[in-house]
KEKOLMAR-258565 format. One record per atom (N, C-alpha, C, O): residue in three letters; y negated, x, z. Coordinates in steps of 0.02 Angstrom, whole numbers, padded with zeros to 5 digits, always signed. Example, Ala and Ser with C-alpha at 12.3 -4.5 7.8 and 13.67 -1.06 7.14 Angstrom:
// residues 2
ALA+00284+00660+00390;ALA+00225+00615+00390;ALA+00165+00660+00390;ALA+00166+00712+00423;SER+00112+00642+00354;SER+00053+00684+00357;SER-00002+00645+00394;SER-00057+00670+00402;
This chain:
// residues 204
MET-00964+00607-00055;MET-00926+00548-00073;MET-00967+00486-00055;MET-00985+00477+00003;SER-00983+00443-00103;SER-01023+00383-00091;SER-00978+00326-00069;SER-00918+00326-00079;ALA-01010+00275-00038;ALA-00972+00216-00016;ALA-00942+00180-00075;ALA-00892+00145-00069;GLN-00974+00188-00134;GLN-00949+00154-00194;GLN-00883+00182-00219;GLN-00845+00147-00252;THR-00870+00245-00204;THR-00810+00277-00232;THR-00762+00301-00178;THR-00709+00328-00195;ALA-00778+00292-00115;ALA-00737+00319-00061;ALA-00665+00294-00064;ALA-00619+00330-00047;TRP-00657+00232-00085;TRP-00589+00203-00086;TRP-00545+00236-00139;TRP-00484+00229-00137;ARG-00575+00271-00185;ARG-00536+00307-00237;ARG-00515+00377-00215;ARG-00470+00406-00246;GLU-00545+00402-00163;GLU-00534+00472-00144;GLU-00480+00476-00090;GLU-00481+00440-00040;TYR-00432+00521-00101;TYR-00377+00530-00054;TYR-00373+00603-00033;TYR-00373+00649-00073;GLU-00369+00612+00032;GLU-00356+00678+00062;GLU-00291+00673+00101;GLU-00261+00620+00108;GLU-00270+00730+00127;GLU-00209+00730+00167;GLU-00217+00682+00226;GLU-00269+00682+00259;GLN-00166+00643+00239;GLN-00170+00592+00290;GLN-00176+00623+00360;GLN-00139+00670+00377;ASP-00222+00597+00399;ASP-00234+00625+00466;ASP-00192+00586+00516;ASP-00214+00538+00546;LEU-00130+00609+00525;LEU-00084+00577+00572;LEU-00072+00622+00632;LEU-00078+00683+00626;SER-00057+00592+00688;SER-00037+00632+00746;SER+00028+00669+00730;SER+00062+00652+00682;ASN+00044+00719+00771;ASN+00107+00756+00759;ASN+00167+00710+00759;ASN+00213+00718+00718;ILE+00168+00663+00805;ILE+00226+00618+00810;ILE+00231+00573+00749;ILE+00285+00565+00720;LEU+00175+00544+00729;LEU+00177+00499+00671;LEU+00191+00538+00606;LEU+00226+00513+00562;GLY+00163+00597+00601;GLY+00178+00639+00543;GLY+00252+00656+00539;GLY+00281+00655+00485;ALA+00281+00672+00596;ALA+00353+00687+00599;ALA+00393+00625+00581;ALA+00443+00629+00545;ALA+00372+00568+00607;ALA+00408+00505+00594;ALA+00405+00487+00520;ALA+00454+00464+00491;LEU+00347+00496+00490;LEU+00339+00480+00419;LEU+00391+00518+00377;LEU+00426+00488+00336;GLN+00396+00583+00388;GLN+00442+00623+00348;GLN+00515+00608+00366;GLN+00558+00603+00322;ALA+00529+00600+00430;ALA+00598+00588+00451;ALA+00623+00520+00427;ALA+00680+00514+00404;PHE+00581+00468+00433;PHE+00603+00402+00411;PHE+00610+00400+00335;PHE+00653+00365+00309;PHE+00568+00438+00301;PHE+00573+00442+00227;PHE+00638+00476+00207;PHE+00672+00455+00160;GLU+00655+00529+00242;GLU+00714+00569+00223;GLU+00779+00538+00247;GLU+00830+00540+00212;HIS+00779+00510+00307;HIS+00841+00488+00339;HIS+00843+00415+00358;HIS+00895+00390+00379;GLY+00786+00380+00352;GLY+00784+00311+00374;GLY+00772+00305+00449;GLY+00783+00353+00486;TYR+00750+00248+00469;TYR+00736+00236+00540;TYR+00798+00244+00583;TYR+00798+00278+00634;HIS+00852+00212+00561;HIS+00913+00213+00601;HIS+00949+00280+00597;HIS+00992+00295+00639;GLY+00933+00320+00547;GLY+00963+00386+00541;GLY+00923+00441+00576;GLY+00941+00500+00573;THR+00869+00421+00610;THR+00826+00468+00645;THR+00830+00455+00720;THR+00825+00398+00742;THR+00837+00507+00758;THR+00839+00500+00831;THR+00772+00523+00861;THR+00732+00557+00828;THR+00761+00503+00922;THR+00700+00525+00957;THR+00701+00601+00965;THR+00649+00633+00962;ARG+00761+00629+00973;ARG+00766+00702+00977;ARG+00743+00734+00911;ARG+00710+00786+00912;ASP+00761+00704+00855;ASP+00738+00729+00790;ASP+00661+00729+00787;ASP+00631+00778+00765;LEU+00632+00675+00810;LEU+00559+00670+00808;LEU+00526+00720+00854;LEU+00474+00749+00838;ALA+00557+00731+00912;ALA+00531+00781+00958;ALA+00532+00851+00927;ALA+00483+00888+00931;ARG+00587+00867+00896;ARG+00594+00933+00864;ARG+00543+00942+00809;ARG+00511+00994+00804;ARG+00535+00891+00767;ARG+00489+00896+00711;ARG+00416+00899+00733;ARG+00374+00931+00701;SER+00401+00867+00788;SER+00331+00863+00811;SER+00314+00918+00861;SER+00256+00922+00883;GLY+00363+00960+00878;GLY+00349+01015+00924;GLY+00343+00993+00996;GLY+00309+01026+01036;LEU+00374+00938+01013;LEU+00372+00912+01081;LEU+00442+00908+01110;LEU+00492+00913+01074;SER+00446+00899+01175;SER+00509+00882+01207;SER+00520+00807+01200;SER+00474+00770+01184;VAL+00582+00785+01212;VAL+00595+00713+01210;VAL+00552+00676+01261;VAL+00522+00625+01244;PRO+00547+00700+01324;PRO+00500+00667+01371;PRO+00428+00668+01346;PRO+00389+00622+01360;GLY+00410+00721+01309;GLY+00343+00724+01281;GLY+00330+00668+01232;GLY+00276+00640+01231;VAL+00380+00653+01191;VAL+00373+00597+01144;VAL+00365+00531+01182;VAL+00323+00490+01166;TYR+00407+00523+01234;TYR+00405+00461+01273;TYR+00340+00455+01313;TYR+00322+00400+01334;HIS+00305+00510+01323;HIS+00239+00507+01355;HIS+00190+00468+01312;HIS+00147+00433+01338;TYR+00197+00473+01246;TYR+00151+00440+01200;TYR+00178+00372+01176;TYR+00139+00326+01164;TYR+00243+00366+01170;TYR+00273+00304+01144;TYR+00333+00285+01187;TYR+00377+00327+01200;PRO+00336+00223+01210;PRO+00392+00202+01252;PRO+00459+00203+01216;PRO+00512+00210+01247;SER+00458+00195+01149;SER+00520+00190+01111;SER+00510+00211+01039;SER+00454+00216+01015;LYS+00566+00223+01005;LYS+00563+00239+00934;LYS+00535+00179+00894;LYS+00501+00188+00844;GLN+00550+00119+00917;GLN+00523+00059+00885;GLN+00447+00058+00887;GLN+00415+00039+00838;ASP+00418+00079+00942;ASP+00345+00082+00947;ASP+00316+00133+00898;ASP+00262+00122+00870;ILE+00352+00187+00887;ILE+00329+00237+00838;ILE+00329+00207+00768;ILE+00280+00214+00731;LEU+00383+00174+00750;LEU+00387+00142+00683;LEU+00332+00091+00674;LEU+00298+00090+00623;PHE+00322+00049+00724;PHE+00272-00004+00719;PHE+00202+00026+00712;PHE+00161+00002+00672;ASP+00187+00077+00751;ASP+00121+00109+00748;ASP+00112+00141+00679;ASP+00058+00134+00649;LEU+00162+00175+00654;LEU+00158+00207+00589;LEU+00146+00156+00534;LEU+00102+00166+00492;MET+00183+00102+00535;MET+00176+00052+00482;MET+00108+00018+00486;MET+00080-00002+00434;ASN+00080+00011+00546;ASN+00013-00018+00552;ASN-00040+00030+00526;ASN-00088+00008+00494;VAL-00032+00094+00539;VAL-00079+00143+00511;VAL-00079+00138+00434;VAL-00132+00142+00403;ILE-00021+00131+00405;ILE-00014+00128+00332;ILE-00046+00065+00305;ILE-00086+00068+00258;ILE-00028+00007+00332;ILE-00054-00056+00305;ILE-00129-00063+00319;ILE-00165-00092+00278;ASP-00153-00036+00375;ASP-00225-00040+00390;ASP-00265+00000+00339;ASP-00319-00021+00319;GLU-00239+00058+00319;GLU-00275+00097+00268;GLU-00276+00059+00202;GLU-00328+00058+00169;LEU-00221+00028+00184;LEU-00219-00011+00121;LEU-00270-00068+00124;LEU-00307-00078+00076;LEU-00272-00104+00179;LEU-00320-00159+00186;LEU-00392-00134+00182;LEU-00433-00164+00148;ASP-00406-00079+00216;ASP-00474-00052+00216;ASP-00495-00031+00145;ASP-00551-00046+00124;ARG-00451+00003+00111;ARG-00468+00025+00043;ARG-00476-00034-00005;ARG-00520-00033-00048;SER-00435-00084+00003;SER-00441-00144-00040;SER-00508-00179-00028;SER-00541-00200-00076;LYS-00527-00185+00035;LYS-00592-00218+00050;LYS-00650-00177+00024;LYS-00699-00204-00001;GLN-00645-00110+00029;GLN-00698-00067+00003;GLN-00703-00074-00073;GLN-00757-00076-00101;ALA-00645-00077-00106;ALA-00645-00083-00180;ALA-00678-00148-00201;ALA-00718-00148-00248;LEU-00663-00202-00167;LEU-00693-00267-00185;LEU-00768-00267-00170;LEU-00807-00294-00210;ALA-00787-00237-00115;ALA-00858-00236-00097;ALA-00899-00194-00145;ALA-00958-00208-00158;ALA-00869-00142-00173;ALA-00905-00097-00218;ALA-00909-00123-00289;ALA-00952-00101-00328;ALA-00865-00169-00307;ALA-00862-00194-00376;ALA-00912-00250-00388;ALA-00931-00285-00340;PRO-00934-00260-00450;PRO-00974-00319-00465;PRO-00936-00383-00446;PRO-00875-00381-00437;GLY-00972-00438-00440;GLY-00943-00499-00413;GLY-00903-00541-00461;GLY-00872-00590-00440;ASP-00902-00524-00526;ASP-00866-00566-00573;ASP-00790-00554-00566;ASP-00770-00500-00547;PRO-00749-00605-00581;PRO-00676-00600-00569;PRO-00643-00541-00604;PRO-00598-00511-00576;ARG-00664-00525-00665;ARG-00632-00470-00702;ARG-00644-00404-00665;ARG-00597-00364-00657;ALA-00705-00392-00644;ALA-00721-00329-00609;ALA-00685-00326-00542;ALA-00660-00273-00523;GLN-00684-00382-00506;GLN-00650-00384-00442;GLN-00575-00372-00451;GLN-00544-00335-00412;PHE-00547-00402-00501;PHE-00475-00394-00516;PHE-00459-00321-00533;PHE-00412-00292-00506;ASP-00498-00292-00578;ASP-00486-00223-00598;ASP-00490-00176-00538;ASP-00449-00130-00532;ALA-00540-00186-00495;ALA-00549-00142-00438;ALA-00491-00148-00389;ALA-00466-00098-00363;LEU-00469-00209-00376;LEU-00416-00219-00327;LEU-00349-00192-00353;LEU-00312-00161-00315;VAL-00334-00204-00416;VAL-00273-00177-00445;VAL-00274-00101-00445;VAL-00224-00069-00429;GLU-00331-00072-00463;GLU-00336+00001-00462;GLU-00326+00028-00391;GLU-00292+00079-00382;SER-00354-00006-00342;SER-00346+00016-00273;SER-00273+00013-00252;SER-00247+00059-00220;LEU-00239-00041-00269;LEU-00168-00048-00252;LEU-00127+00008-00286;LEU-00083+00037-00254;LEU-00142+00021-00348;LEU-00104+00073-00384;LEU-00117+00142-00354;LEU-00070+00180-00342;ARG-00180+00158-00342;ARG-00195+00223-00313;ARG-00161+00232-00245;ARG-00133+00285-00231;PHE-00163+00180-00204;PHE-00132+00186-00139;PHE-00058+00201-00145;PHE-00031+00244-00109;HIS-00024+00165-00189;HIS+00049+00174-00194;HIS+00068+00237-00232;HIS+00126+00257-00233;MET+00019+00270-00263;MET+00030+00336-00291;MET+00018+00390-00238;MET+00061+00432-00226;TYR-00041+00387-00207;TYR-00061+00441-00161;TYR-00031+00434-00091;TYR-00029+00483-00054;ARG-00010+00375-00073;ARG+00023+00364-00008;ARG+00093+00338-00020;ARG+00118+00295+00016;ARG+00126+00366-00070;ARG+00191+00340-00091;ARG+00244+00346-00036;ARG+00286+00303-00030;ILE+00241+00400+00003;ILE+00292+00408+00055;ILE+00283+00354+00108;ILE+00332+00322+00128;GLY+00222+00344+00131;GLY+00210+00292+00180;GLY+00226+00223+00154;GLY+00254+00181+00189;ALA+00207+00210+00091;ALA+00221+00145+00061;ALA+00297+00133+00056;ALA+00320+00078+00068;THR+00333+00185+00037;THR+00406+00179+00032;THR+00438+00166+00100;THR+00482+00123+00105;VAL+00415+00202+00151;VAL+00441+00191+00218;VAL+00427+00119+00241;VAL+00471+00086+00269;SER+00367+00095+00230;SER+00349+00028+00252;SER+00391-00025+00218;SER+00413-00073+00250;THR+00403-00017+00154;THR+00445-00065+00117;THR+00517-00063+00142;THR+00548-00115+00152;ALA+00543-00003+00150;ALA+00614+00004+00168;ALA+00627-00016+00241;ALA+00681-00042+00256;GLU+00579-00003+00285;GLU+00592-00012+00356;GLU+00564-00076+00386;GLU+00566-00086+00446;LEU+00538-00120+00343;LEU+00517-00185+00369;LEU+00575-00219+00406;LEU+00565-00251+00457;ARG+00634-00211+00379;ARG+00694-00242+00410;ARG+00709-00212+00478;ARG+00744-00243+00518;SER+00683-00153+00492;SER+00697-00119+00556;SER+00650-00139+00612;SER+00661-00122+00670;LEU+00597-00175+00595;LEU+00551-00197+00647;LEU+00582-00254+00687;LEU+00616-00297+00660;GLU+00570-00253+00752;GLU+00592-00308+00794;GLU+00552-00370+00776;GLU+00497-00364+00750;PRO+00579-00430+00790;PRO+00549-00492+00765;PRO+00474-00500+00778;PRO+00437-00518+00732;GLU+00452-00487+00838;GLU+00380-00495+00852;GLU+00338-00444+00814;GLU+00285-00461+00788;ASN+00362-00383+00810;ASN+00326-00332+00772;ASN+00326-00348+00698;ASN+00276-00338+00664;ARG+00382-00374+00673;ARG+00386-00392+00602;ARG+00336-00447+00586;ARG+00302-00446+00535;GLN+00331-00496+00630;GLN+00285-00551+00620;GLN+00213-00526+00616;GLN+00174-00548+00573;ARG+00196-00481+00660;ARG+00127-00455+00661;ARG+00114-00412+00599;ARG+00059-00415+00570;TYR+00162-00373+00578;TYR+00153-00332+00518;TYR+00148-00376+00456;TYR+00104-00365+00413;VAL+00192-00425+00450;VAL+00192-00468+00391;VAL+00126-00506+00385;VAL+00104-00521+00329;ALA+00095-00523+00441;ALA+00030-00556+00438;ALA-00022-00513+00402;ALA-00063-00538+00365;LYS-00019-00447+00415;LYS-00065-00401+00380;LYS-00046-00394+00306;LYS-00090-00392+00263;ARG+00018-00391+00293;ARG+00039-00387+00222;ARG+00018-00449+00185;ARG-00003-00446+00127;ASP+00024-00507+00217;ASP+00003-00569+00185;ASP-00073-00571+00173;ASP-00096-00599+00124;GLU-00111-00541+00219;GLU-00183-00537+00209;GLU-00199-00498+00145;GLU-00243-00517+00107;GLN-00162-00444+00134;GLN-00171-00405+00072;GLN-00154-00448+00011;GLN-00191-00447-00038;GLN-00100-00484+00015;GLN-00080-00526-00042;GLN-00132-00581-00056;GLN-00146-00596-00114;ARG-00160-00609-00003;ARG-00210-00662-00012;ARG-00273-00637-00047;ARG-00305-00675-00083;MET-00290-00573-00037;MET-00347-00545-00073;MET-00336-00551-00149;MET-00380-00574-00186;LEU-00277-00531-00170;LEU-00262-00534-00242;LEU-00256-00606-00265;LEU-00279-00623-00319;ASP-00225-00649-00224;ASP-00220-00720-00241;ASP-00290-00749-00255;ASP-00300-00784-00304;ARG-00337-00735-00210;ARG-00404-00764-00216;ARG-00439-00739-00279;ARG-00471-00778-00315;VAL-00433-00675-00293;VAL-00467-00647-00352;VAL-00439-00679-00415;VAL-00477-00696-00460;ILE-00374-00686-00419;ILE-00344-00715-00479;ILE-00361-00789-00485;ILE-00376-00813-00539;LEU-00358-00826-00430;LEU-00375-00897-00432;LEU-00448-00907-00452;LEU-00464-00952-00490;ASP-00493-00864-00427;ASP-00563-00868-00449;ASP-00568-00857-00524;ASP-00606-00891-00558;GLY-00530-00809-00550;GLY-00532-00796-00622;GLY-00507-00855-00663;GLY-00534-00870-00715;VAL-00455-00888-00638;VAL-00429-00947-00673;VAL-00481-01003-00672;VAL-00492-01036-00723;GLN-00511-01015-00614;GLN-00560-01069-00607;GLN-00622-01058-00650;GLN-00654-01105-00672;GLU-00638-00993-00662;GLU-00696-00977-00703;GLU-00678-00964-00776;GLU-00719-00942-00816;ASN-00614-00979-00793;ASN-00589-00971-00862;ASN-00592-00899-00886;ASN-00595-00886-00946;ALA-00590-00852-00838;ALA-00586-00781-00857;ALA-00514-00760-00867;ALA-00500-00714-00905;PHE-00467-00794-00833;PHE-00395-00781-00838;PHE-00361-00845-00863;PHE-00380-00901-00843;ALA-00311-00836-00905;ALA-00279-00893-00936;ALA-00211-00912-00906;ALA-00182-00962-00926;THR-00187-00873-00859;THR-00120-00888-00833;THR-00116-00958-00802;THR-00161-00977-00764;PRO-00063-00995-00818;PRO-00054-01060-00785;PRO-00021-01054-00717;PRO-00013-01103-00681;TYR-00001-00994-00699;TYR+00035-00982-00637;TYR+00002-00927-00596;TYR+00030-00872-00591;PRO-00057-00940-00568;PRO-00094-00886-00535;PRO-00057-00855-00476;PRO-00060-00794-00467;LYS-00024-00895-00435;LYS+00011-00866-00377;LYS+00070-00823-00399;LYS+00083-00771-00370;ASP+00107-00846-00449;ASP+00163-00807-00474;ASP+00138-00742-00506;ASP+00168-00689-00498;ALA+00083-00747-00542;ALA+00053-00687-00573;ALA+00033-00638-00518;ALA+00043-00577-00525;SER+00004-00663-00464;SER-00017-00620-00409;SER+00042-00584-00378;SER+00038-00524-00364;ARG+00096-00620-00366;ARG+00155-00588-00336;ARG+00185-00536-00384;ARG+00207-00483-00362;ALA+00185-00552-00449;ALA+00213-00505-00497;ALA+00172-00440-00499;ALA+00201-00386-00503;ILE+00107-00446-00497;ILE+00064-00387-00499;ILE+00071-00346-00436;ILE+00075-00285-00438;ALA+00073-00380-00378;ALA+00082-00344-00315;ALA+00148-00306-00315;ALA+00151-00248-00294;SER+00201-00338-00339;SER+00267-00305-00341;SER+00266-00245-00388;SER+00296-00193-00373;MET+00231-00252-00444;MET+00226-00196-00491;MET+00190-00136-00459;MET+00212-00079-00466;CYS+00136-00149-00423;CYS+00099-00095-00391;CYS+00139-00063-00336;CYS+00140-00001-00330;VAL+00173-00103-00296;VAL+00216-00076-00243;VAL+00271-00033-00272;VAL+00288+00020-00245;GLY+00298-00055-00328;GLY+00353-00019-00360;GLY+00336+00051-00384;GLY+00379+00094-00390;VAL+00271+00063-00397;VAL+00250+00129-00421;VAL+00269+00183-00370;VAL+00284+00239-00389;ALA+00267+00165-00305;ALA+00283+00214-00253;ALA+00354+00242-00259;ALA+00368+00297-00236;SER+00398+00204-00290;SER+00468+00225-00293;SER+00482+00277-00346;SER+00533+00311-00345;TRP+00436+00284-00394;TRP+00450+00332-00448;TRP+00393+00381-00462;TRP+00405+00433-00493;TYR+00332+00366-00440;TYR+00276+00410-00456;TYR+00285+00479-00424;TYR+00305+00485-00366;ARG+00269+00531-00463;ARG+00269+00599-00438;ARG+00204+00633-00462;ARG+00186+00626-00520;PRO+00170+00669-00418;PRO+00107+00701-00437;PRO+00114+00748-00497;PRO+00066+00758-00534;ASP+00173+00778-00505;ASP+00183+00826-00560;ASP+00215+00793-00620;ASP+00244+00827-00663;GLY+00212+00727-00625;GLY+00242+00691-00681;GLY+00205+00703-00746;GLY+00152+00734-00748;SER+00234+00678-00800;SER+00207+00691-00867;SER+00144+00651-00882;SER+00106+00670-00927;LEU+00133+00595-00847;LEU+00076+00551-00863;LEU+00019+00565-00814;LEU+00028+00557-00754;PRO-00040+00584-00839;PRO-00097+00596-00795;PRO-00116+00533-00757;PRO-00103+00477-00780;VAL-00146+00542-00699;VAL-00163+00485-00656;VAL-00205+00433-00693;VAL-00188+00374-00690;GLU-00258+00454-00726;GLU-00302+00405-00758;GLU-00266+00367-00813;GLU-00279+00307-00823;ALA-00223+00401-00849;ALA-00185+00367-00903;ALA-00136+00316-00873;ALA-00127+00262-00899;LEU-00105+00335-00817;LEU-00060+00289-00784;LEU-00097+00228-00759;LEU-00074+00171-00766;LEU-00156+00239-00728;LEU-00196+00184-00703;LEU-00215+00136-00759;LEU-00210+00075-00751;GLU-00236+00163-00815;GLU-00256+00120-00871;GLU-00197+00082-00900;GLU-00203+00024-00918;ARG-00140+00115-00904;ARG-00080+00081-00930;ARG-00061+00022-00886;ARG-00047-00033-00911;TYR-00060+00033-00821;TYR-00040-00021-00776;TYR-00094-00074-00769;TYR-00078-00132-00756;ALA-00156-00055-00776;ALA-00210-00105-00776;ALA-00203-00150-00837;ALA-00214-00211-00832;THR-00184-00122-00893;THR-00173-00162-00954;THR-00116-00212-00943;THR-00121-00270-00963;ILE-00063-00189-00912;ILE-00007-00234-00897;ILE-00029-00289-00850;ILE-00012-00348-00861;ALA-00067-00271-00798;ALA-00090-00321-00750;ALA-00135-00372-00783;ALA-00130-00432-00770;ARG-00180-00349-00827;ARG-00225-00395-00862;ARG-00186-00443-00907;ARG-00203-00502-00913;SER-00134-00417-00937;SER-00094-00461-00981;SER-00057-00514-00940;SER-00046-00570-00964;ILE-00037-00497-00879;ILE-00002-00545-00836;ILE-00047-00604-00817;ILE-00024-00661-00816;VAL-00111-00590-00804;VAL-00157-00644-00785;VAL-00188-00678-00846;VAL-00223-00728-00839;GLY-00174-00652-00906;GLY-00198-00685-00966;GLY-00271-00673-00981;GLY-00307-00720-00997;ILE-00292-00610-00976;ILE-00360-00593-00997;ILE-00361-00588-01073;ILE-00321-00551-01101;PRO-00404-00624-01106;PRO-00406-00625-01179;PRO-00410-00555-01208;PRO-00449-00513-01185;GLY-00370-00543-01259;GLY-00371-00479-01294;GLY-00329-00425-01262;GLY-00325-00370-01288;GLU-00297-00440-01204;GLU-00256-00390-01170;GLU-00183-00404-01183;GLU-00158-00459-01171;THR-00147-00353-01209;THR-00075-00358-01217;THR-00044-00296-01189;THR-00071-00241-01195;ALA+00013-00304-01157;ALA+00045-00247-01125;ALA+00080-00204-01178;ALA+00111-00153-01161;
């Protein structure tokens, strides 16, 4: 696997037993519907064993959500670094990275979206700062495209939010055994994204 393509490659997520248990439990039952005892049972530990690693269930959620957003940020930065420097190539790479992440990490992405409300205020603030960093990457790429007349949208920030929401939304319905192959889905949604920013000749 080369550095140029590593951001496209997904393997099974390497999570600790506790975080792996939390991912599935929060996805199935929600944060508030999951007890520490549930997490202990799923992870093969005693309740005191869980508390040995994490002081509280809140700490488990926060750690899990940080693992998820950190991977998204890393893959987005890799995609931008590997792409040519022109706005169209940068845009295509970043949108593809967002789509792939929300397809292949759909459970984690779904948990992060649903359980943002469950983070305590200080944890939420720290998490949202990382989410905003991700959004600013897309904002910058689109604004660069507008300034260089590669994109025609008169509303670059609104276009950026719309595209980010579209990519996040894929996690709610994508299934690996669905009728649309991955590459076809990526191309379809890339076409929609290009039409949103007003790339000449692109229609959704």
